[in-house]
C-alpha positions, 0 to 999 in steps of 0.5 A: 364750369357748365360747360366743363359739366356738359363735356363730361356728360357728353363723354360718358354718353359716348362711352356708355354708347361705344360699350353698348355697341361692342356688347353684341355681334357687329352691326352690318355696314354693308347688304351682307358679308359672306365669309371668305374661307379662303382668307389667310389674313388682314392687310397690313399698310406695311408688310401686305398680308399677315400670315395669320387668321384674322381674330375679329368679332365676325370673319373676313368678307369675300367679294359681293360679286363672288357671293352665290346663292348657295352662300345663303342656303342651309338644308337639313332642318327637317331630318331629326337628330340622333337622340341615342345619347347619355342626354337623350337630346340633339342638337342641330346648329344653322350658324355662321358655320352652316351658312356663310352668309350669316356672317355680321348677321347677328342671329342663328338657329338651332333644331332641338330633338328629345327622346321621351325623357331626354333633356338639353341640359343646363347650359348657357350662350355666353353670346346670345338670347334665345327664343325657343318654339316647341314644334312637337310634344311638351317640354318642361323649361326653365332659367336662373337668374345671376347671383345673389338671387338665383330665382328658378323661372319655369314653364310646361310648354306644349306645341305652338308655346314660345319661352325665352332664355336671356343671354348668358343665363343657365337654362334647360329643357326637359322632355317629361312626356312619352314620345318624342319632342322638337324645338326651334331655338332662335338666338341673337347671335351668328356664333352664340357659343354654348357652355354646358355646365356639367361639361365644363365643370367636371369635363374639363381638359386638364381636370380641375382639381377635385379638391377644389370641386369638392369644397365648391359643391360641398361633397367628399373628393370621391363623389367629384371622381365619380362625376368627373369619370362620366366626362 
């Protein structure tokens, strides 16, 4: 009986370990894995190469001997983003789309520019935790915990201050000052993704039926229609 219990405990430990291993970007099994942009598919044991692109947690690697220094390089974070938009902010990402060698590395960056009274609206990163450093100006930042508490954590950040937004939680940044602000965000994924709450809820294609949104937000359908028209 004791042996059976030990085996069961071991099996549960393996299962939990496997769950955690698959809950984030893959770990490196080599020095690097530069994205092979020419890859069409993955090797089949019977039919050669499949016609469709690979869909895995990461991208196919090109031969390490074909890697070039440019695969590890990006230039542009010294340039301010264009903040002349409704939100008054601009995000310049540096993820696997910009640096091919970030593939499987589990990290990425972004520069965020804020006009006076501009904001990075409430959003989430489904695949990454974010750590934000203010380079210029001041920001009012915050995040909300998950249901049922929905507790709001907020802080005013000044130049040199650092703040962490936990993975998957809704968060925001707002420049309440009269001067431009700049921040640098690091994320724990090569491709953390972003879900902007308002865009997703009111700007989906096709639209979420207005009667559903009206009931969810406890407003009338005309209000929902007016908000949807903005997206």
